C-alpha positions in Angstrom: 13.6 73.0 3.0 13.0 69.4 3.8 15.1 66.8 5.3 15.8 63.0 6.1 18.0 61.6 8.6 18.2 57.8 7.9 18.3 56.8 4.0 17.6 52.8 4.9 14.5 51.1 3.3 11.5 53.0 4.7 13.3 56.3 4.5 14.3 55.7 0.9 10.8 54.6 -0.1 9.5 57.9 1.3 11.9 60.1 -0.4 11.7 58.3 -3.5 8.0 58.6 -3.6 8.1 62.3 -2.9 10.8 63.2 -5.6 9.2 60.8 -8.3 5.7 62.4 -7.9 7.4 65.9 -7.5 5.7 66.7 -4.7 9.0 68.6 -3.5 11.5 70.0 -5.9 14.6 67.8 -5.5 16.8 70.8 -4.7 14.6 71.5 -1.6 15.5 68.2 0.0 18.5 67.3 2.0 19.5 63.9 3.4 21.9 62.6 6.1 23.0 59.2 7.0 26.0 57.7 9.1 26.5 55.6 6.0 27.8 57.9 3.3 27.4 55.4 0.7 23.9 54.9 1.2 23.3 58.6 1.4 25.3 59.4 -1.9 23.2 56.7 -3.4 20.2 58.6 -2.9 21.8 61.7 -4.1 22.9 60.1 -7.4 19.5 58.3 -8.0 17.2 61.4 -6.8 19.3 64.3 -7.2 18.7 65.5 -3.6 21.3 67.2 -1.4 23.7 65.4 1.1 24.7 67.2 4.3 28.3 66.5 5.8 27.1 66.5 8.9 24.2 66.9 11.5 24.9 70.3 12.2 24.7 71.5 8.6 21.9 69.4 8.1 19.7 71.0 10.9 20.8 74.3 9.8 19.2 73.6 6.2 16.2 71.4 7.1 13.3 72.8 8.9 11.0 70.0 8.2 12.9 66.6 9.3 11.9 63.3 8.8 13.5 61.1 11.3 13.9 57.6 9.9 16.6 55.8 12.0 15.8 52.6 14.2 14.1 53.3 17.5 17.1 52.0 19.3 19.1 54.7 17.7 17.0 57.6 18.4 18.1 58.4 21.8 22.0 58.9 20.6 20.7 61.1 17.5 18.3 63.3 19.5 21.5 63.9 21.9 23.4 65.1 18.6 20.9 67.3 17.3 19.0 69.1 20.1 21.4 72.0 20.6 20.9 72.8 16.9 17.0 72.6 16.9 14.7 75.7 17.4 11.0 76.1 17.7 10.7 76.4 14.0 11.9 73.0 13.3 9.4 70.2 12.8 10.3 66.8 13.5 8.4 64.0 11.8 9.2 60.2 13.2 8.8 57.2 11.5 10.3 55.1 14.8 7.8 52.6 16.1 7.1 52.7 19.8 8.6 55.9 20.5 5.7 58.6 21.6 5.8 62.3 21.2 6.5 62.3 25.0 9.7 60.5 24.4 11.0 63.0 22.1 10.0 65.9 24.2 11.8 64.2 27.2 15.0 63.8 25.3 15.0 67.0 23.6 14.1 69.0 26.6 12.7 71.8 24.6 9.3 72.8 23.0 9.1 71.4 19.4 6.5 70.7 16.7 6.1 66.8 16.3 4.6 64.6 14.1 4.3 60.7 14.7 3.8 58.4 11.9 3.0 54.8 12.1 4.0 53.2 8.5 3.6 49.7 7.2 5.9 47.7 4.7 3.4 48.0 1.9 4.6 51.6 1.8 7.7 50.3 -0.2 5.2 49.6 -3.0 3.1 52.7 -2.9 0.2 50.8 -1.3 0.9 51.5 2.6 -1.2 52.5 5.3 0.0 55.1 7.5 -1.4 56.5 10.8 -0.5 60.0 11.8 -0.7 62.1 15.1 0.8 65.2 16.2 1.3 67.6 19.3 -0.5 70.8 19.7 2.3 73.0 18.4 1.9 71.6 15.0 -0.6 73.6 12.9 -3.4 72.3 10.6 -1.5 73.7 7.6 1.7 71.9 8.6 -0.2 68.7 9.1 -1.6 68.9 5.8 1.6 69.7 4.0 3.3 66.6 5.6 0.2 64.6 4.7 0.2 65.3 1.1 4.0 64.1 0.9 2.8 60.8 2.8 0.2 60.0 0.2 3.0 58.9 -2.4 3.2 55.9 0.0 -0.4 55.0 0.0 -3.4 56.0 2.3 -3.5 58.0 5.7 -5.5 58.3 8.7 -5.5 60.9 11.3 -5.8 59.6 14.9 -5.2 60.7 18.7 -1.8 59.2 19.8 -3.6 57.1 22.2 -4.4 54.9 19.2 -1.2 54.2 17.8 -0.7 50.9 19.8 -3.9 49.7 18.2 -2.6 50.7 14.8 0.5 49.2 15.3 -1.2 45.6 16.1 -3.2 46.2 13.0 -2.1 47.8 10.2 1.5 47.7 11.4 1.8 44.0 12.0 -0.9 43.1 9.9 1.0 42.8 6.5 2.8 40.0 8.4 -0.6 38.1 9.2 -1.8 38.6 5.5 1.6 37.2 4.3 0.9 34.1 6.6 -2.6 33.8 5.2 -1.1 33.8 1.6 1.2 31.4 2.4 -1.3 29.0 3.9 -3.9 29.5 1.0 -1.0 28.4 -1.5 -0.1 25.5 0.4 -3.7 24.2 0.4 -3.6 24.6 -3.5 -0.2 22.6 -3.4 -1.9 20.1 -1.2 -4.6 19.7 -3.9 -2.3 19.2 -6.7 -1.3 22.7 -7.8 2.5 23.6 -8.7 3.7 26.2 -6.0 4.1 29.1 -8.4 0.8 28.9 -9.6 -0.7 28.3 -6.2 1.0 31.4 -4.9 -0.2 33.6 -7.7 -3.6 32.4 -7.2 -3.2 32.9 -3.4 -1.7 36.5 -3.6 -4.0 37.9 -6.4 -7.0 36.5 -4.5 -6.1 38.5 -1.3 -5.3 41.6 -3.5 -8.6 41.4 -5.1 -10.8 40.9 -2.4 -9.1 43.9 -0.4 -9.5 46.1 -3.2 -13.2 45.2 -3.6 -13.6 46.2 0.1 -11.9 49.4 -0.7 -13.5 50.4 -3.7 -17.0 49.1 -3.1 -16.9 50.3 0.8 -19.4 47.6 1.5 -18.8 45.6 4.8 -16.6 42.5 4.2 -19.6 40.4 5.9 -21.9 41.5 3.1 -19.3 40.7 0.3 -18.6 37.4 1.9 -22.2 36.4 1.8 -22.6 37.3 -1.7 -20.3 34.6 -2.8 -21.6 32.0 -0.4 -24.3 29.7 -1.6 -26.2 27.5 0.8 -24.4 24.3 0.9 -21.9 25.5 -1.6 -17.9 25.2 -1.8 -17.6 28.5 -0.3 -19.7 27.6 2.8 -17.8 24.3 3.3 -14.5 26.4 3.4 -15.7 29.0 5.7 -17.2 26.2 8.0 -13.7 25.0 8.5 -12.3 28.2 9.4 -14.9 28.8 11.9 -14.0 25.3 13.4 -10.4 26.3 13.5 -11.1 29.7 15.4 -9.5 31.7 13.0 -11.3 34.6 13.4 -10.8 34.5 17.3 -7.0 34.0 16.6 -6.9 37.2 14.3 -8.4 39.2 17.0 -6.1 37.7 19.5 -3.0 38.7 17.2 -4.0 42.2 16.9 -4.7 42.5 20.6 -1.4 40.9 21.5 0.7 43.0 19.0 -1.0 46.3 20.3 -0.4 45.2 23.7 3.4 44.8 23.0 3.5 48.4 21.4 1.9 49.8 24.3 4.4 48.0 26.6 7.2 49.4 24.7 6.0 52.9 24.4 5.7 53.0 28.4 9.1 51.4 28.7 10.7 54.1 26.4 
C-alpha cells in the first residue's frame, strides 16, 4: 500500500499523475492531511482512501511520500516514529532536509529516498533528482522511479549533489520565468502588444529547450547554427555577452546551491 502525507500542490500533483496514468490502483493509495477538506477533495477527485489519523495511516501504508513543508517535518516525524518499522519506505519531497536529518529525528533504521522536484512537475514536465540510503534496494528505487516519471524526467545522484540540483533545476524555473518576462518586455519595447510578446517569448524558450532534449546536441552548437556572421542573432548575443548574462546565471546557480547547503547543515 502506498501513502501520501500532505495533500498540497506538489503532493496533489504527484498523486494525480500516478492515479491518472494508472501506475497504482486507486484502492492501494491512502492519504492524510491535517486539512481534512483537502484530503477529502483528493478522495472525491481520484478515488483514493483517506486515513482518519496518522497511526491508522502508517498501519496501512508501507511506502510513504512525505509532502509537508520542511518546517513542519520535525513535528510530523515526532508523531509517526513510534508506529514506523524497518519495513516502511519514506520518500521525502522536502527541500533542505537530508537523509541524516530523518535518521536523527526518527532515531531508528529506515529506508529513505530523498527527492528534489521542481515546479514544472505540476504540468508533467518536471525534473526530479533522486538519492537514497543503503537500506533501499534497487528494486524499491526502480518502483518509486516509475511512479515519479508521471511528473517528468528523473536523474539519480549521490546526496552530496542535491545542493547543486537545488540551485540549477530546483530554482531554475524562476530564472527561466525571469528570462521569458525580459524577452517579452523587449518585444513590447519594440512595439508588440503584451500578450503576443509573452506568447512569442514562452514558445521560443519551450522550443529551444525541446531542441536541446530531442537532438541531444550541445547548446553551443545549436546556437552557432542560427548565428550568421554579422546577422541579427549575432548582434543580440553580443549584447548579452556585454551584459555578462552568462556569468550572472552561473552565479545564480552557485548562490542558490550554497544557500541549500547551508540550510541542510543547519537542519
